[in-house]
Each structure stands twice: as C-alpha cells, then as structure tokens.
N, C-alpha and C positions, 0 to 999 in steps of 0.2 A: 504494500500500500504506500502511496506517495507521501502520506502524512506521517508515517512512522518515523522517518529520520528527524523530522521537525519536532515530533513529540519527545524523542529521546534527547535531542539537543536542549529542548525546553526543560526537561526533567533535570538535566545536569545543571542548568543555570538557575533553577527556581530559588535556591537558597543563596545564590551569589549576590553579594552587595554590589551596587553600581560603583564603577570606578575601575582602576587597574587591577588585573588579576596576576598574582605573582607566578613565577615559573613553577614553583612547587605545587601550586593549586591547579595547574593545567593538565595534569596527567589524565584524569578521567575525561575531561573535555576533549583533549587530543584523541583519545581512544574512540570516543563517539563520533567526532568529526571524521576521523580516518575511516571508520566503518561505513559511513554514508556519503563521504565527499563526492565520489565519482557519480553518485545518483542525484546529487543536488543540481537543480538548473543553474547554469552559470559556473559551476565548479570546475569545469574543464577548460575554461577560458585561459589563454596563454599557456596551454599544455600543463596546467596545474594538475596535480594528482594527489591522491590520499597519502602516498608514501613520503611526500615532502612535508607533511604537516608536523612532523617531529621537530622542525626547525622554526616553528612560529615564535614570534617575539612581540613585545609591546601589546599584549592582549588586554583588551578592555571591554567591559560590559556596561552599556548605557541603554537600558531597555527602551525599545525592543531590539537594539542593535549590538551585536558582538563584532568587535573589530580586532584585527591583528595584522602584523607585518610578517613578511617572509622574504628572506634573501634568496634570490635565484642566481645560479652559478653558470648560466649558459655561456657567457663570454669568457669565463675563467678557463674553460677547456681549450680555448684558442689563444691563451696567453695574456688575456686582459688582467689588469691589476684592479679592476672594478667589478662590482656586482650590482645588479638591479634589485631594489627592494620594492616589493609590491605591497600595497595596503589593501586588505580585503575586508568587506563588510557583509555580515549576514543579518538580514532583517527577519527576525523571527515571526513577526505579525504578517508581513507581506510574503513570507516564504521565498525570499530571493537572496541570491549570492551575487556579489559584484565586486570587481576589482576597481577601486576608487582612483588610485593614482600610483605612480612609481617615482622613485628617486634613485640616485646613483650613490653608492657607497664605495669609498676607496678601501680596498681590502689588503693591499700591500703597499709599502712605500713607493712613491714614484722615483724613477731614476732622476739623477741630477740633470738639470737643464744644461744644454750646451751653450756656453758663452762664446758667441761667434765674434765678438768685438776684437779679441787679440788675433784671431786668424785673419780677419779682414784687414786689420792694421798691418800685419806682417806681409800680406800680399800687396797692399798698397805701397808699403815701403820698398818692396822688391821691384815693383813697377817703376816707382819714382826714381830709384837708383840705377835702373837699367839692368838689374840682376835677374829680371823675370824673363823667362823664355816661353814664348807662346808655342805650345806643342799640340799636335793632334791627339785626341784621346786614343788610348790603346784600342786596337780592333778586337772584337769579341771572336772567340773561336766559333766556327760554324758547325 
C-alpha cells in the first residue's frame, strides 16, 4: 500500500520534538527511510537511492517537514576535490519528497594557485635583453 511508508515515517517522528535531530537519534529514522526510499515519489531524483541514506546530515524536523542534507560523491570519482551537497525535504502531510537545493563543499584542500607574475616577468626580461629565442613548438609524434 502506498500509504504504508508514510505511516511508518510518521510513527518514527511522532515523539520527535521540532528542531534539529542529533546523529545518535537518527538510526531508526534512517532505517525506515532506507526501507521505503526507493518507493517514495521523488526519491529517485538525481539517482538518489536508499543505500546512500546512511550519510545524511543536518537532519531537522519542523512538522510537517523533515529535512536533511546528503553529500554526493559523483565528481570525486573523477578526481574532483569537491562534492555536491543536496538538501532534501519530505513533506509528511503532502506525501512528497523533493530535492530543494544543492551547494558545493570543498572536501580536500585545493592545490596552491600558480603565481604567473614571476614567469611572465622572466620572459619579458629575456625578450627585452635579447636573450629570448623564438622557436617553433616541438612537433607531436604521429
């Protein structure tokens, strides 16, 4: 039955006070969300799936809305030092799940920026002093 997931989520939240929910208070909620996530309308948006719910953070309950953030690691597998953080909202009364917004999180320190000024200065000095030789770029092997 389509209402069963919402009934179970509501049952977990019924004694929860409005406001932020601590990480240690989330285990039952995560279990119920994981059990039903793939069946909730809107839950599969952005390839979100139940197996990722163990990473939720910043969980808050402001009846009738449950909100949480989840860090997505798609770009990290391609070497990015950043991750996308999605904010999700579940409206218990309207029985809807939606991703509200995303932000970028720096997950690893950035490499130091290249200071081009000294390089440019040395090339300019070489050109001005006549020590600069214009050469063709090396040819690439075919």
